[in-house]
C-alpha positions as CSV (number, residue, x, y, z in Angstrom):
1,M,-55.3,-23.4,-139.1
2,P,-56.5,-20.8,-136.5
3,S,-59.1,-21.4,-133.9
4,A,-61.4,-19.2,-131.8
5,R,-63.3,-19.7,-128.6
6,I,-66.9,-19.4,-129.6
7,N,-69.8,-20.2,-127.2
8,G,-67.5,-21.9,-124.8
9,I,-66.0,-24.3,-127.4
10,R,-63.0,-24.2,-129.7
11,L,-63.8,-23.8,-133.4
12,H,-61.1,-24.3,-136.1
13,Y,-61.5,-22.1,-139.1
14,E,-59.8,-20.9,-142.3
15,D,-60.1,-17.3,-143.7
16,T,-59.0,-17.0,-147.3
17,G,-59.0,-14.2,-149.8
18,R,-60.1,-10.6,-149.8
19,G,-63.4,-8.9,-150.6
20,E,-66.9,-9.3,-149.4
21,P,-67.2,-12.3,-147.0
22,V,-68.8,-15.6,-147.7
23,V,-69.2,-18.2,-144.9
24,L,-69.4,-21.8,-146.1
25,V,-71.1,-24.3,-143.7
26,M,-70.5,-28.0,-144.1
27,G,-72.9,-30.9,-143.6
28,Q,-72.9,-33.9,-141.3
29,G,-69.8,-35.8,-140.6
30,A,-67.5,-33.7,-142.8
31,G,-64.9,-31.0,-142.2
32,G,-64.7,-27.5,-143.7
33,R,-61.7,-28.5,-145.8
34,A,-64.0,-30.2,-148.3
35,W,-65.0,-26.7,-149.5
36,H,-61.3,-26.0,-150.4
37,L,-61.2,-28.5,-153.2
38,H,-63.4,-26.4,-155.5
39,Q,-65.6,-23.7,-153.9
40,V,-63.0,-21.7,-152.1
41,P,-60.6,-21.3,-155.0
42,A,-63.5,-20.3,-157.4
43,L,-64.9,-17.7,-154.9
44,V,-61.5,-16.2,-154.1
45,R,-60.8,-15.8,-157.8
46,A,-64.2,-14.1,-158.1
47,G,-63.1,-11.6,-155.5
48,Y,-64.6,-12.9,-152.3
49,R,-63.2,-13.5,-148.8
50,V,-64.2,-17.1,-147.8
51,V,-64.5,-18.4,-144.3
52,T,-64.7,-22.2,-143.7
53,F,-64.7,-24.0,-140.4
54,D,-65.2,-27.4,-138.8
55,N,-68.5,-27.6,-137.1
56,R,-68.7,-28.7,-133.4
57,G,-68.4,-32.4,-133.4
58,I,-65.7,-32.5,-136.1
59,P,-62.1,-32.5,-135.0
60,P,-60.0,-30.4,-134.6
61,S,-63.0,-28.3,-133.4
62,D,-64.3,-29.6,-130.1
63,E,-66.3,-32.8,-130.4
64,C,-68.8,-32.0,-127.6
65,P,-69.5,-35.7,-127.0
66,D,-72.3,-35.0,-124.5
67,G,-74.5,-33.8,-127.4
68,F,-75.7,-30.5,-128.8
69,T,-78.5,-29.0,-130.9
70,V,-78.9,-27.3,-134.2
71,D,-79.4,-24.1,-132.3
72,D,-75.9,-24.5,-130.8
73,M,-74.5,-24.9,-134.3
74,V,-76.4,-21.8,-135.5
75,A,-74.9,-19.9,-132.5
76,D,-71.5,-21.2,-133.4
77,T,-71.8,-20.0,-137.0
78,A,-73.1,-16.5,-136.0
79,G,-70.5,-16.3,-133.2
80,L,-67.6,-17.0,-135.6
81,A,-68.9,-14.3,-138.0
82,D,-69.0,-11.9,-135.1
83,H,-65.5,-12.9,-133.9
84,L,-64.2,-12.2,-137.4
85,D,-66.2,-8.9,-137.6
86,L,-67.8,-10.0,-140.9
87,G,-71.0,-8.0,-140.6
88,P,-74.0,-9.0,-142.7
89,C,-72.6,-11.4,-145.2
90,R,-73.4,-14.3,-147.4
91,Y,-73.8,-17.9,-146.1
92,V,-73.8,-21.1,-148.1
93,G,-74.7,-24.4,-146.5
94,V,-75.0,-28.0,-147.7
95,S,-77.1,-30.7,-146.1
96,L,-77.0,-30.2,-142.3
97,G,-75.1,-26.9,-143.1
98,A,-78.1,-25.8,-145.1
99,H,-80.4,-26.5,-142.2
100,I,-78.0,-24.3,-140.0
101,V,-78.2,-21.5,-142.6
102,Q,-82.0,-21.7,-142.8
103,E,-82.3,-21.4,-139.0
104,L,-79.7,-18.5,-139.0
105,M,-81.8,-16.6,-141.6
106,L,-84.8,-17.1,-139.4
107,S,-83.2,-16.2,-136.0
108,R,-80.8,-13.5,-137.1
109,P,-82.0,-12.1,-140.4
110,G,-80.0,-8.9,-140.1
111,S,-76.7,-10.9,-140.1
112,V,-77.4,-12.6,-143.5
113,R,-77.0,-10.7,-146.8
114,Q,-77.8,-13.7,-149.0
115,G,-78.4,-17.4,-148.2
116,V,-77.7,-20.4,-150.4
117,L,-79.1,-23.8,-149.4
118,M,-77.8,-26.9,-151.2
119,A,-79.3,-30.3,-150.8
120,T,-81.6,-29.2,-148.1
121,R,-85.0,-30.1,-146.5
122,G,-87.5,-28.6,-144.1
123,R,-88.9,-31.8,-142.6
124,T,-87.9,-35.3,-141.7
125,D,-89.8,-37.8,-143.8
126,A,-90.0,-41.6,-143.3
127,M,-87.0,-42.4,-145.5
128,R,-84.7,-39.8,-143.8
129,S,-85.9,-40.9,-140.4
130,A,-85.1,-44.5,-141.3
131,M,-81.7,-43.5,-142.7
132,A,-80.7,-41.6,-139.5
133,A,-81.8,-44.5,-137.3
134,A,-79.8,-46.9,-139.3
135,E,-76.7,-44.7,-139.1
136,R,-77.0,-44.5,-135.4
137,A,-77.5,-48.2,-135.0
138,L,-74.5,-49.0,-137.1
139,H,-72.3,-46.5,-135.2
140,D,-73.5,-47.8,-131.8
141,S,-72.9,-51.4,-132.8
142,K,-69.2,-50.7,-133.0
143,M,-69.1,-52.7,-136.2
144,V,-66.2,-51.6,-138.5
145,L,-67.0,-52.0,-142.2
146,P,-64.1,-53.1,-144.4
147,P,-62.8,-49.9,-146.1
148,G,-63.7,-51.1,-149.6
149,Y,-67.2,-51.9,-148.6
150,A,-67.7,-48.5,-146.8
151,A,-66.3,-46.8,-149.9
152,W,-68.8,-48.6,-152.2
153,I,-71.8,-47.7,-149.9
154,R,-70.6,-44.1,-149.7
155,A,-70.4,-43.9,-153.5
156,L,-73.9,-45.3,-154.0
157,R,-75.4,-42.9,-151.5
158,N,-73.6,-39.7,-152.6
159,L,-72.8,-39.9,-156.4
160,S,-75.0,-39.8,-159.4
161,P,-75.5,-42.7,-161.9
162,R,-73.6,-40.6,-164.4
163,T,-70.5,-40.9,-162.3
164,L,-71.2,-44.5,-161.2
165,D,-71.4,-45.6,-164.8
166,D,-68.1,-44.0,-165.7
167,D,-65.4,-46.6,-164.8
168,A,-62.5,-44.2,-164.7
169,R,-64.3,-41.6,-162.6
170,V,-65.8,-44.1,-160.2
171,R,-62.4,-45.8,-159.6
172,D,-61.0,-42.4,-158.6
173,W,-63.9,-41.8,-156.2
174,L,-63.7,-45.2,-154.7
175,E,-60.0,-44.8,-154.1
176,L,-60.6,-41.4,-152.5
177,F,-63.3,-42.8,-150.2
178,T,-61.2,-45.9,-149.3
179,F,-58.1,-43.9,-148.2
180,S,-60.0,-40.8,-146.8
181,P,-62.7,-42.2,-144.6
182,Q,-65.1,-39.9,-142.9
183,P,-64.6,-38.9,-139.2
184,D,-66.2,-41.4,-136.8
185,G,-65.8,-40.0,-133.3
186,P,-68.2,-39.1,-130.5
187,G,-68.9,-35.7,-132.1
188,V,-70.0,-37.3,-135.4
189,R,-72.3,-39.5,-133.3
190,A,-73.8,-36.4,-131.7
191,Q,-74.4,-34.9,-135.1
192,M,-76.4,-38.1,-136.0
193,D,-79.0,-37.1,-133.4
194,L,-79.9,-33.9,-135.1
195,E,-83.2,-34.2,-137.1
196,I,-85.5,-31.5,-138.3
197,P,-88.5,-31.2,-136.1
198,S,-92.0,-30.9,-137.6
199,G,-93.3,-27.5,-138.4
200,R,-90.1,-26.0,-139.8
201,L,-91.5,-25.5,-143.3
202,G,-94.2,-23.3,-141.9
203,A,-91.7,-21.3,-139.8
204,Y,-89.6,-20.6,-142.9
205,G,-92.4,-18.5,-144.3
206,A,-91.0,-15.7,-142.0
207,I,-87.6,-15.6,-143.7
208,D,-87.2,-12.5,-145.7
209,V,-83.5,-12.8,-146.7
210,P,-82.7,-13.3,-150.5
211,C,-82.2,-17.0,-150.8
212,L,-81.2,-19.6,-153.4
213,V,-82.1,-23.3,-153.0
214,I,-80.0,-25.6,-155.0
215,G,-81.1,-29.2,-155.6
216,F,-78.9,-32.0,-157.0
217,A,-81.0,-33.9,-159.5
218,D,-79.7,-37.4,-158.6
219,D,-79.5,-36.9,-154.8
220,V,-80.9,-40.0,-153.1
221,A,-79.8,-38.8,-149.6
222,L,-81.8,-35.6,-149.8
223,P,-83.8,-35.7,-153.0
224,P,-84.6,-32.5,-154.9
225,H,-88.3,-32.5,-154.0
226,L,-87.4,-31.8,-150.4
227,G,-85.4,-28.7,-151.5
228,R,-88.2,-27.5,-153.7
229,E,-90.5,-27.6,-150.6
230,V,-88.0,-25.3,-148.8
231,A,-87.9,-22.9,-151.7
232,A,-91.7,-22.9,-151.9
233,A,-91.9,-22.1,-148.1
234,I,-89.5,-19.2,-148.2
235,P,-91.1,-16.1,-149.9
236,T,-87.8,-14.7,-151.0
237,A,-86.3,-18.0,-152.3
238,R,-85.8,-19.3,-155.8
239,Y,-84.9,-22.8,-156.8
240,Q,-82.3,-24.1,-159.2
241,E,-81.5,-27.8,-159.9
242,I,-78.2,-29.1,-161.2
243,A,-78.3,-32.2,-163.3
244,G,-76.0,-35.2,-163.3
245,C,-75.0,-35.1,-159.7
246,G,-75.9,-36.7,-156.3
247,H,-75.6,-35.5,-152.7
248,Y,-71.9,-34.5,-153.3
249,G,-73.0,-32.3,-156.2
250,Y,-70.6,-29.5,-155.0
251,L,-67.8,-32.0,-155.6
252,E,-69.2,-33.9,-158.5
253,R,-70.3,-30.9,-160.6
254,P,-68.2,-28.1,-159.0
255,D,-68.0,-25.8,-162.1
256,D,-71.8,-25.7,-162.4
257,V,-72.3,-25.2,-158.6
258,N,-69.7,-22.4,-158.5
259,R,-71.2,-20.7,-161.5
260,V,-74.7,-20.7,-159.9
261,L,-73.3,-19.4,-156.6
262,I,-71.4,-16.5,-158.2
263,E,-74.3,-15.6,-160.5
264,F,-76.6,-15.4,-157.4
265,F,-74.1,-13.4,-155.4
266,H,-73.9,-10.8,-158.3
267,L,-77.6,-10.2,-157.9
268,G,-77.1,-9.0,-154.3
């Protein structure tokens, strides 16, 4: 996996396929390899060049334990695209990655051809604030949850009732979560401090990049109504919701997500 020196830090990335470039930006606490399960193969088959990377905070990219901002992550994303000479291209983000893409469209609109925002939001409401505070408190307590319990909590938070009620599927997910825990280093802790400040929905009215907002119908971490707010705030955005999936919709219903992505890309 190659790396590049971007904004004074090391970013690890992967560059797959040929064609018009698409940059995929992952969410909090996860590495770019998650995109390679479903999205990268589908986009490469469709004729795109796909760039994924590990955000700062996620090894083997630099963890930056002293902290950083969303603006730093926006600069990393743009800097990697410049390093690879991608030119104006398509960006897809999920969760925190969607926040990064939103801010990139606002700060560097000429660098973005199309933007896709999955499981996104434009404000921090009471529930999201409480969730972030609880995550920070758990991390700072140094408490280590038993792997099986951590897997169960992760499943409840990120999967849909349709999956949770399917014994065969949920066993597979629980096994995956048990034996593939999420990163838990100082960089992940630094990502936990990143919350959306007030006023961003109003700011997004200045975005003029063609944009698709995708909501996951059963997402309890970032419910669809928060994504609909973002779509309503961006004049060039349209909203599409995918049924039967939670916060991990891009993994839970990958065929539907990939179809929607490629259909949107064909428009631009």
